[in-house]
Backbone bond lengths (Angstrom), bond angles and torsions (degrees), N, CA, C in turn:
res aa  C-N    CA-C-N  psi(-1)  N-CA   C-N-CA  omega(-1)  CA-C   N-CA-C  phi
1 X - - - 1.463 - - 1.521 107.88 -
2 X 1.292 114.27 129.17 1.460 117.97 -177.08 1.519 110.40 -103.38
3 X 1.315 117.87 141.77 1.477 123.93 179.70 1.514 107.98 -112.47
4 X 1.331 113.86 125.59 1.461 117.87 179.89 1.531 109.97 -73.55
5 X 1.287 115.31 126.38 1.468 120.37 176.57 1.515 109.61 -85.00
6 X 1.361 117.87 132.17 1.468 119.53 179.26 1.531 110.36 -66.64
7 X 1.286 111.56 137.13 1.461 118.15 179.35 1.525 109.83 -86.39
8 X 1.332 115.03 171.68 1.464 120.99 178.13 1.515 111.06 -63.25
9 X 1.315 115.18 -31.84 1.465 119.68 178.95 1.519 111.18 -67.00
10 X 1.340 116.35 -39.41 1.473 119.77 177.41 1.533 111.27 -63.00
11 X 1.329 117.99 -37.69 1.476 121.72 179.95 1.525 111.58 -62.07
12 X 1.330 116.30 -44.02 1.462 119.44 -179.88 1.515 111.51 -69.41
13 X 1.340 116.22 -32.70 1.475 118.94 177.03 1.525 110.30 -64.24
14 X 1.347 116.98 -42.93 1.463 120.85 178.99 1.532 110.63 -63.70
15 X 1.337 117.27 -39.60 1.461 121.54 178.99 1.512 111.49 -64.79
16 X 1.314 116.32 -37.55 1.468 120.34 179.10 1.513 111.24 -67.85
17 X 1.341 116.77 -37.13 1.470 120.01 178.83 1.529 111.47 -66.45
18 X 1.338 117.56 -37.40 1.460 120.61 179.92 1.525 111.29 -68.38
19 X 1.318 117.24 -37.80 1.465 120.87 -179.48 1.513 111.76 -68.42
20 X 1.336 115.41 -28.50 1.459 119.14 -178.35 1.521 112.85 -78.33
21 X 1.324 118.49 -13.27 1.468 120.92 179.70 1.533 110.34 -71.93
22 X 1.341 119.47 142.62 1.486 122.12 178.99 1.534 111.34 -66.10
23 X 1.345 115.73 143.73 1.468 120.86 -179.85 1.521 110.88 -80.15
24 X 1.331 115.28 145.20 1.462 119.95 177.10 1.529 109.69 -73.81
25 X 1.320 118.29 138.60 1.495 121.18 -179.21 1.535 111.48 -62.08
26 X 1.350 115.18 139.61 1.474 121.30 179.47 1.528 108.37 -101.62
27 X 1.294 115.09 129.27 1.471 120.35 -179.28 1.531 110.11 -69.39
28 X 1.324 114.76 126.43 1.467 120.04 178.98 1.531 110.42 -80.93
29 X 1.321 114.98 136.48 1.477 121.08 -179.73 1.534 107.61 -123.77
30 X 1.366 115.96 126.13 1.457 119.94 178.20 1.527 110.00 -74.90
31 X 1.337 115.68 163.70 1.469 119.77 178.53 1.521 111.15 -59.74
32 X 1.323 116.86 -40.30 1.470 119.54 -177.72 1.519 110.70 -64.86
33 X 1.371 117.45 -43.19 1.472 119.71 178.06 1.514 110.79 -64.45
34 X 1.354 115.66 -35.71 1.461 119.42 -179.76 1.532 111.22 -62.49
35 X 1.356 115.33 -46.85 1.468 119.05 -179.53 1.523 111.87 -71.35
36 X 1.337 116.95 -31.99 1.472 118.78 175.58 1.520 110.84 -63.10
37 X 1.348 115.69 -39.80 1.461 119.52 179.59 1.521 111.32 -64.82
38 X 1.340 115.63 -38.43 1.471 118.89 178.37 1.522 110.87 -66.75
39 X 1.354 116.38 -42.67 1.459 119.83 179.91 1.509 111.21 -63.79
40 X 1.347 116.44 -38.88 1.468 119.74 179.72 1.512 111.24 -66.31
41 X 1.336 115.94 -34.50 1.464 119.19 179.90 1.514 111.82 -71.13
42 X 1.356 116.68 -30.28 1.457 120.15 -178.73 1.513 112.54 -84.83
43 X 1.339 118.49 -19.25 1.468 121.58 -176.14 1.510 109.94 -85.19
44 X 1.317 118.60 116.88 1.475 120.56 179.99 1.520 110.46 -73.50
45 X 1.318 113.66 156.86 1.468 118.99 176.30 1.516 109.60 -65.61
46 X 1.306 115.69 127.67 1.455 121.29 -179.02 1.515 109.41 -90.00
47 X 1.303 115.80 132.40 1.464 121.98 178.34 1.512 107.64 -100.96
48 X 1.316 116.07 117.17 1.464 120.99 -179.06 1.511 109.24 -74.38
49 X 1.276 115.81 124.82 1.454 121.44 -178.32 1.516 109.28 -129.67
50 X 1.267 116.31 128.06 1.452 121.12 -179.81 1.517 109.30 -86.14
51 X 1.301 115.78 127.46 1.458 121.99 179.65 1.509 107.80 -117.88
52 X 1.270 116.71 125.11 1.456 122.06 179.37 1.524 108.80 -89.29
53 X 1.309 116.14 121.30 1.465 121.90 -180.00 1.517 108.24 -104.60
54 X 1.309 115.17 123.98 1.457 120.88 178.92 1.511 108.05 -98.14
55 X 1.318 116.14 116.68 1.461 122.06 -178.43 1.517 109.22 -105.47
56 X 1.339 118.35 132.26 1.476 120.01 176.99 1.520 110.57 -57.94
57 X 1.327 113.94 151.40 1.463 119.45 -176.31 1.516 111.78 -63.65
58 X 1.339 116.42 -32.02 1.452 118.25 -176.48 1.518 112.71 -82.52
59 X 1.329 117.90 -6.39 1.458 120.85 -178.78 1.514 109.45 -94.59
60 X 1.304 115.76 123.85 1.455 120.96 178.76 1.516 108.03 -117.63
61 X 1.324 116.32 123.67 1.455 121.44 -179.87 1.510 108.35 -107.62
62 X 1.301 115.75 119.47 1.450 120.89 178.18 1.516 109.42 -95.77
63 X 1.322 114.91 126.86 1.452 119.61 177.35 1.512 108.30 -90.36
64 X 1.309 115.22 123.17 1.451 120.86 -179.14 1.514 108.97 -104.62
65 X 1.274 114.56 126.99 1.453 119.44 178.46 1.518 109.10 -79.45
66 X 1.323 115.36 121.17 1.451 121.45 -178.73 1.524 108.53 -102.16
67 X 1.288 115.70 121.41 1.449 121.06 177.64 1.519 109.05 -99.14
68 X 1.320 116.00 119.78 1.448 120.06 -179.15 1.513 109.88 -77.29
69 X 1.335 115.52 132.20 1.452 119.50 -177.64 1.519 112.13 -73.35
70 X 1.378 116.83 -15.49 1.451 117.58 -178.95 1.518 112.49 -82.16
71 X 1.353 117.60 -10.41 1.458 119.71 -177.68 1.517 113.29 -60.35
72 X 1.349 120.73 -42.66 1.458 119.72 -179.89 1.518 113.55 -61.40
73 X 1.348 118.33 -24.59 1.451 119.77 -179.17 1.522 112.10 -82.39
74 X 1.325 117.27 -12.54 1.443 120.04 177.24 1.509 114.22 69.49
75 X 1.315 116.85 30.27 1.459 119.65 -177.67 1.520 111.99 -80.14
76 X 1.342 117.31 -36.85 1.458 120.87 -173.74 1.525 109.75 -125.50
77 X 1.310 114.23 157.25 1.457 118.75 177.73 1.516 111.43 79.95
78 X 1.344 115.52 173.96 1.457 120.29 178.74 1.513 111.87 84.18
79 X 1.336 115.45 179.32 1.454 122.61 -178.50 1.521 109.53 -83.81
80 X 1.345 119.98 118.76 1.470 120.66 -179.21 1.517 113.18 -66.90
81 X 1.353 117.22 -17.34 1.468 120.20 179.58 1.511 112.90 -87.50
82 X 1.332 117.23 -12.61 1.461 120.49 -173.41 1.520 110.41 -87.62
83 X 1.299 116.21 133.60 1.453 123.13 177.09 1.520 108.85 -90.55
84 X 1.329 115.42 120.65 1.459 121.13 178.50 1.523 107.78 -119.94
85 X 1.343 114.78 179.77 1.454 119.72 -177.81 1.519 110.38 -79.06
86 X 1.298 115.51 67.47 1.452 122.21 -179.38 1.516 108.66 -152.58
87 X 1.321 115.92 137.58 1.466 119.98 -176.80 1.524 112.09 -60.53
88 X 1.339 117.71 -31.71 1.458 120.96 -175.18 1.519 113.51 -79.37
89 X 1.319 117.99 -13.31 1.458 119.33 -177.01 1.532 110.34 -91.60
90 X 1.354 117.11 153.34 1.468 124.61 -8.37 1.523 110.95 -72.87
91 X 1.325 115.47 152.81 1.455 119.49 -173.69 1.524 112.97 -70.77
92 X 1.315 117.81 -22.20 1.462 119.74 -174.96 1.522 112.90 -103.68
93 X 1.313 117.55 22.02 1.466 118.79 -178.97 1.529 109.83 -75.68
94 X 1.344 114.30 155.35 1.452 121.34 177.10 1.533 109.40 -94.42
95 X 1.303 115.71 152.78 1.453 121.37 -178.54 1.519 109.56 -111.51
96 X 1.327 114.29 133.35 1.459 119.88 -176.74 1.524 111.05 -86.10
97 X 1.327 115.81 -41.69 1.464 119.79 -176.78 1.521 110.40 -114.72
98 X 1.323 114.68 160.64 1.458 121.14 177.94 1.526 111.08 -68.35
99 X 1.338 117.82 -36.56 1.463 121.31 179.77 1.522 111.15 -63.20
100 X 1.331 117.12 -38.79 1.457 120.43 179.42 1.524 111.21 -65.68
101 X 1.334 116.32 -41.92 1.461 120.71 177.09 1.526 110.89 -64.24
102 X 1.329 116.83 -40.63 1.466 120.62 -179.36 1.525 111.00 -65.29
103 X 1.332 117.48 -40.71 1.469 121.02 178.33 1.518 110.88 -64.80
104 X 1.326 116.16 -40.95 1.467 120.63 178.11 1.525 111.05 -63.10
105 X 1.343 116.92 -41.77 1.460 121.64 -179.15 1.530 111.08 -66.34
106 X 1.340 117.94 -43.01 1.454 120.82 179.08 1.523 111.15 -62.18
107 X 1.335 116.87 -40.74 1.468 119.68 178.07 1.523 111.22 -63.32
108 X 1.324 116.03 -40.57 1.461 119.81 179.78 1.530 111.09 -63.88
109 X 1.352 117.31 -44.02 1.463 121.17 179.20 1.522 110.61 -61.70
110 X 1.324 117.57 -40.26 1.466 120.98 178.46 1.518 110.78 -61.99
111 X 1.336 116.79 -42.31 1.472 120.19 178.62 1.522 111.24 -62.64
112 X 1.326 116.44 -42.25 1.474 120.24 -179.90 1.516 110.44 -62.54
113 X 1.330 117.41 -41.79 1.467 120.46 179.07 1.517 111.21 -63.83
114 X 1.344 116.60 -38.03 1.469 119.61 177.22 1.519 111.27 -63.40
115 X 1.320 116.74 -39.73 1.462 120.40 -179.99 1.526 111.46 -68.37
116 X 1.345 116.47 -40.38 1.467 119.63 179.71 1.513 111.89 -65.78
117 X 1.315 117.13 -29.42 1.468 119.57 -179.68 1.520 112.66 -70.31
118 X 1.355 117.81 -16.76 1.466 120.79 178.89 1.516 112.48 -87.14
119 X 1.346 117.14 -7.75 1.463 120.74 -179.67 1.520 108.64 -81.76
120 X 1.350 117.10 154.31 1.461 121.41 -179.52 1.511 111.79 -56.79
121 X 1.344 115.62 145.43 1.448 121.17 -176.25 1.523 110.09 89.15
122 X 1.309 115.57 173.35 1.448 119.30 -179.56 1.512 113.16 70.84
123 X 1.337 116.63 21.47 1.456 120.37 -178.17 1.514 112.34 -92.49
124 X 1.341 115.45 -141.87 1.457 121.49 -176.54 1.525 110.91 -67.03
125 X 1.308 116.12 137.41 1.464 121.20 -178.56 1.515 112.59 -103.99
126 X 1.318 118.65 -4.42 1.458 122.21 -179.88 1.533 109.54 -112.29
127 X 1.333 115.95 130.41 1.455 121.56 -178.28 1.523 111.19 -60.65
128 X 1.310 117.00 -39.36 1.453 121.10 -174.69 1.525 112.86 -67.72
129 X 1.354 117.49 -16.72 1.453 121.02 -177.76 1.522 113.58 -94.73
130 X 1.323 118.01 -1.22 1.453 121.01 -179.68 1.530 110.35 -69.60
131 X 1.332 115.51 149.60 1.464 120.27 -174.24 1.520 112.99 -67.84
132 X 1.339 117.73 -27.63 1.465 119.59 -176.62 1.530 112.48 -97.85
133 X 1.326 117.23 21.71 1.460 121.98 175.52 1.520 108.70 -114.41
134 X 1.328 116.24 124.72 1.468 121.36 178.59 1.521 109.00 -78.61
135 X 1.338 116.29 98.56 1.456 120.45 -175.07 1.525 112.82 -68.75
136 X 1.341 117.00 -18.68 1.464 119.26 -179.56 1.526 112.36 -70.02
137 X 1.329 117.63 -14.93 1.472 121.09 -178.12 1.524 112.68 -96.09
138 X 1.324 118.01 1.17 1.467 120.98 -177.26 1.527 110.09 -68.84
139 X 1.306 116.74 133.91 1.461 121.70 179.21 1.511 110.34 -169.86
140 X 1.310 115.79 169.49 1.464 121.35 179.46 1.526 110.40 -69.77
141 X 1.339 114.54 151.21 1.465 122.62 176.03 1.526 112.02 55.85
142 X 1.334 115.85 43.69 1.465 121.47 176.73 1.522 108.71 -125.86
143 X 1.322 115.00 160.75 1.451 119.99 178.33 1.522 109.37 -124.98
144 X 1.335 115.23 154.41 1.462 120.96 -176.51 1.520 109.92 -87.12
145 X 1.334 115.69 129.17 1.457 120.26 176.45 1.521 109.39 -143.13
146 X 1.342 116.26 162.19 1.456 121.17 -178.17 1.521 110.32 -91.73
147 X 1.335 115.90 133.06 1.454 121.98 178.55 1.522 108.19 -108.14
148 X 1.343 116.47 105.83 1.461 120.77 -175.23 1.521 112.07 -65.86
149 X 1.317 118.99 -29.05 1.457 121.03 -177.38 1.528 112.28 -67.25
150 X 1.333 116.24 -36.03 1.466 119.93 179.93 1.523 112.82 -100.83
151 X 1.341 116.72 -13.78 1.455 119.93 -177.95 1.517 113.27 73.85
152 X 1.327 117.36 16.38 1.463 122.32 -178.63 1.523 110.48 -121.62
153 X 1.321 114.01 165.14 1.453 120.58 171.67 1.530 107.85 -92.39
154 X 1.308 116.15 135.49 1.460 120.86 -178.16 1.516 109.34 -126.78
155 X 1.330 114.78 157.20 1.462 120.90 174.96 1.527 107.74 -97.74
156 X 1.308 115.38 112.16 1.465 121.40 -175.20 1.524 109.76 -103.58
157 X 1.323 116.80 147.24 1.472 119.68 178.16 1.516 111.29 -69.93
158 X 1.315 115.37 149.81 1.459 121.22 177.05 1.518 108.19 -83.59
159 X 1.322 116.05 119.82 1.463 121.83 -178.47 1.521 108.49 -103.89
160 X 1.305 115.29 121.78 1.463 121.27 177.79 1.524 107.87 -101.96
161 X 1.307 115.24 112.23 1.457 120.05 179.77 1.522 109.95 -84.74
162 X 1.302 114.39 123.07 1.455 119.77 178.71 1.528 109.63 -80.40
163 X 1.311 114.88 127.11 1.454 120.65 179.47 1.520 108.45 -93.61
164 X 1.296 113.92 115.35 1.462 118.87 -178.50 1.518 109.01 -89.72
165 X 1.301 114.51 116.63 1.463 119.95 178.28 1.525 108.61 -117.78
166 X 1.265 114.69 126.33 1.457 119.89 179.95 1.525 108.96 -95.97
167 X 1.329 114.08 104.39 1.460 119.95 179.64 1.527 108.22 -111.29
168 X 1.319 116.27 122.79 1.457 121.35 -179.95 1.515 109.56 -105.03
169 X 1.329 116.18 123.23 1.452 120.92 176.98 1.540 107.93 -97.07
170 X 1.294 112.82 114.36 1.463 117.72 -178.11 1.531 110.53 -77.85
171 X 1.324 115.13 134.28 1.475 121.22 172.64 1.531 107.88 -116.26
172 X 1.317 114.41 133.45 1.474 119.35 -174.86 1.524 109.69 -127.07
173 X 1.347 114.38 133.76 1.475 120.31 174.87 1.520 108.67 -103.61
174 X 1.324 115.84 123.18 1.466 121.08 -178.66 1.537 108.15 -104.14
175 X 1.354 114.90 121.58 1.483 120.36 -179.91 1.522 111.15 -122.59
176 X 1.317 116.93 24.06 1.461 121.54 179.46 1.514 109.05 -134.29
177 X 1.313 115.51 -179.75 1.468 120.35 -170.46 1.518 113.90 -75.25
178 X 1.307 119.37 -17.18 1.476 120.07 -178.90 1.538 110.02 -151.43
179 X 1.364 113.03 154.39 1.477 118.84 177.05 1.527 107.92 -157.34
180 X 1.344 114.73 133.93 1.472 120.02 175.76 1.525 108.49 -100.44
181 X 1.323 115.97 115.97 1.462 120.17 -176.82 1.531 110.57 -71.62
182 X 1.323 114.86 150.60 1.460 121.31 176.14 1.532 108.58 -110.73
183 X 1.337 115.70 168.85 1.469 119.80 -174.81 1.520 112.34 -65.36
184 X 1.341 117.78 -28.67 1.463 120.99 -179.48 1.518 113.18 -77.88
185 X 1.328 117.89 -12.03 1.469 120.10 179.22 1.529 109.59 -67.31
186 X 1.332 115.11 131.56 1.452 119.36 175.94 1.537 110.40 -114.36
187 X 1.324 114.96 -30.58 1.472 119.74 179.87 1.521 109.11 -138.55
188 X 1.336 114.86 131.70 1.464 120.62 176.68 1.531 108.13 -125.10
189 X 1.324 114.06 116.37 1.454 119.60 176.42 1.534 109.99 -103.62
190 X 1.313 116.33 132.12 1.476 120.80 -175.91 1.532 108.87 -110.89
191 X 1.349 113.45 122.40 1.473 119.29 176.43 1.531 107.35 -134.85
192 X 1.324 114.20 81.13 1.470 119.81 -175.60 1.528 108.37 -136.00
193 X 1.304 115.57 136.80 1.466 121.34 -178.78 1.515 109.41 -86.61
194 X 1.322 114.71 70.96 1.459 121.02 -179.09 1.520 109.09 160.84
195 X 1.335 115.78 177.91 1.463 119.96 178.69 1.525 109.47 -68.95
196 X 1.336 115.48 134.36 1.488 120.45 -178.41 1.517 108.89 -123.14
197 X 1.325 115.70 133.06 1.466 121.77 178.37 1.539 109.56 -104.33
198 X 1.351 115.34 125.51 1.477 121.32 176.64 1.529 107.48 -113.56
199 X 1.327 115.44 118.03 1.463 120.31 179.73 1.539 109.33 -96.43
200 X 1.344 115.95 126.29 1.477 121.17 -178.22 1.524 110.99 -79.85
201 X 1.373 118.33 151.60 1.471 120.84 173.55 1.523 109.95 -61.08
202 X 1.323 116.00 143.97 1.463 120.19 -174.69 1.523 114.24 -71.71
203 X 1.339 118.07 -51.83 1.476 120.89 -174.80 1.528 110.80 -139.35
204 X 1.321 117.50 68.77 1.458 119.11 177.05 1.542 110.36 -74.82
205 X 1.327 116.92 179.45 1.465 121.13 177.66 1.526 109.26 -70.74
206 X 1.339 114.93 146.64 1.458 118.76 174.29 1.529 109.56 -59.50
207 X 1.307 116.14 133.68 1.453 120.68 -178.46 1.514 113.15 102.57
208 X 1.322 116.87 -9.29 1.465 119.56 177.49 1.521 109.86 -66.18
209 X 1.321 116.01 130.63 1.468 120.24 -177.93 1.531 109.62 -117.16
210 X 1.326 116.15 155.24 1.462 122.13 -177.42 1.528 108.81 -152.18
211 X 1.331 115.34 135.93 1.465 121.88 176.27 1.529 107.97 -118.50
212 X 1.323 116.24 128.82 1.474 122.32 177.37 1.530 108.03 -117.11
213 X 1.356 115.63 128.08 1.471 119.42 -175.46 1.536 110.79 -135.33
214 X 1.334 113.72 146.39 1.467 120.62 174.72 1.527 108.07 -86.78
215 X 1.345 116.18 106.09 1.460 120.00 179.18 1.551 111.69 -91.45
216 X 1.313 116.96 -12.03 1.474 119.42 -179.65 1.528 111.68 -77.19
217 X 1.322 116.30 -25.15 1.463 121.07 -176.62 1.507 113.20 77.75
218 X 1.343 117.01 11.60 1.467 120.82 -177.52 1.526 111.47 -128.20
219 X 1.331 117.92 33.90 1.469 120.20 -177.42 1.517 111.69 -65.76
220 X 1.300 117.14 -24.30 1.467 118.53 178.68 1.520 110.80 -67.94
221 X 1.340 116.69 -27.15 1.471 121.54 177.58 1.516 110.47 -97.68
222 X 1.330 115.61 -41.45 1.470 121.76 179.15 1.527 108.59 -114.76
223 X 1.329 116.55 83.58 1.476 120.01 -174.30 1.532 112.76 -67.24
224 X 1.347 113.59 158.19 1.481 121.54 176.44 1.522 106.71 -109.38
225 X 1.343 115.50 117.60 1.459 120.74 179.52 1.539 109.17 -98.20
226 X 1.329 116.81 121.57 1.479 122.57 179.50 1.518 106.83 -99.36
227 X 1.347 115.50 118.74 1.466 121.87 -175.47 1.530 109.81 -103.45
228 X 1.314 115.04 128.45 1.465 120.77 178.88 1.516 109.85 150.51
229 X 1.330 116.96 176.01 1.469 121.83 -179.85 1.528 108.19 -85.98
230 X 1.309 115.88 106.61 1.466 121.36 -177.23 1.521 108.76 -120.36
231 X 1.314 115.99 123.44 1.473 121.21 -178.22 1.525 110.32 50.80
232 X 1.335 114.35 47.31 1.463 122.50 177.39 1.535 113.79 63.89
233 X 1.319 116.02 17.25 1.466 120.24 176.48 1.526 107.67 -111.02
234 X 1.325 117.72 108.21 1.471 119.58 -177.30 1.526 113.73 -66.90
235 X 1.318 117.43 -11.86 1.462 119.95 -178.70 1.517 113.56 -85.13
236 X 1.363 117.20 -5.32 1.442 119.37 -179.91 1.522 112.56 71.12
237 X 1.337 117.43 -146.99 1.465 120.69 -178.90 1.524 108.20 -156.50
238 X 1.349 115.00 170.47 1.465 121.66 179.54 1.527 109.19 -122.93
239 X 1.336 115.41 130.95 1.457 121.31 176.52 1.528 107.95 -97.74
240 X 1.341 117.62 114.12 1.464 121.02 -176.07 1.514 112.03 -126.81
241 X 1.309 119.55 27.29 1.464 122.62 179.16 1.518 108.27 -106.67
242 X 1.329 115.95 126.32 1.467 120.02 179.36 1.538 110.44 -56.72
243 X 1.332 114.17 130.12 1.474 121.63 -178.62 1.535 112.35 59.53
244 X 1.321 116.13 16.17 1.461 120.08 179.68 1.530 112.07 -78.16
245 X 1.331 115.01 162.28 1.474 120.24 177.73 1.524 108.48 -146.21
246 X 1.313 115.98 163.93 1.459 121.85 179.06 1.523 108.45 -145.76
247 X 1.334 116.02 140.45 1.473 121.81 -178.46 1.520 108.96 -108.67
248 X 1.324 114.99 137.49 1.460 122.20 -179.37 1.534 109.50 -127.34
249 X 1.331 115.18 151.74 1.463 121.23 172.23 1.518 107.66 -141.20
250 X 1.333 115.17 146.77 1.460 119.09 -176.72 1.527 109.81 -101.59
251 X 1.334 115.73 125.16 1.451 122.37 169.57 1.511 107.28 -148.14
252 X 1.323 114.03 94.99 1.454 120.47 -174.18 1.524 110.58 53.43
253 X 1.326 114.98 42.19 1.464 122.62 -176.15 1.513 108.87 127.78
254 X 1.342 115.85 154.52 1.453 120.16 -179.05 1.529 110.40 -76.30
255 X 1.345 114.91 139.01 1.458 120.96 -179.47 1.530 109.16 -128.07
256 X 1.346 116.77 136.84 1.458 121.17 175.90 1.528 108.65 -81.87
257 X 1.329 116.69 129.43 1.473 120.06 179.14 1.531 109.70 -122.71
């Protein structure tokens, strides 16, 4: 029995017949349906499981209803196929032109920015513009403080209180041969016709100052002897210059300045 082998001509005839047959229609799939199908394939079947939560008797949980501020704008939620009174709806529509898609995208971005502006933060950046600041009190050389009577922050002037201290500097005239100075003495004038001895206070406060002066104009003849520990010299010193003077200050001992 012989079998006819198909020739090359028969192969091309069969190919021509197949090309002439009408093509089967291909189902069109939108981008949204395509991505929905992918999401459905990636989402595993969820098994509902009831979990019993035991709450202590002393624990009270308050459920607070949170109202989303974006709901009035109709940006999220709802049926994506339903046309409502909003430029963005329906959410799953296809766009024919690039300009239409661009207009839709710009509107969406504007809505998102409006929603973000309602979230905490992003408010006033200047202190003076805050609602609880009394702007009428703003001025130079003032400080910010809280005023409980008005419930606002105010700028108050800086008040410098002058401290009045009454300091009396004692001046003493010595007209005899000796005088023991006291801590309140600030100036000692010597007018004595002879040698005069001035004894310094032993342990006054640090910072105590004293001036000793020859008022007679004859210290070269009638010297003034200052007795006490001066500049670590327990013998003191002698003032012998006519009309001369010397200034002392105490800091853990008398010092000539």
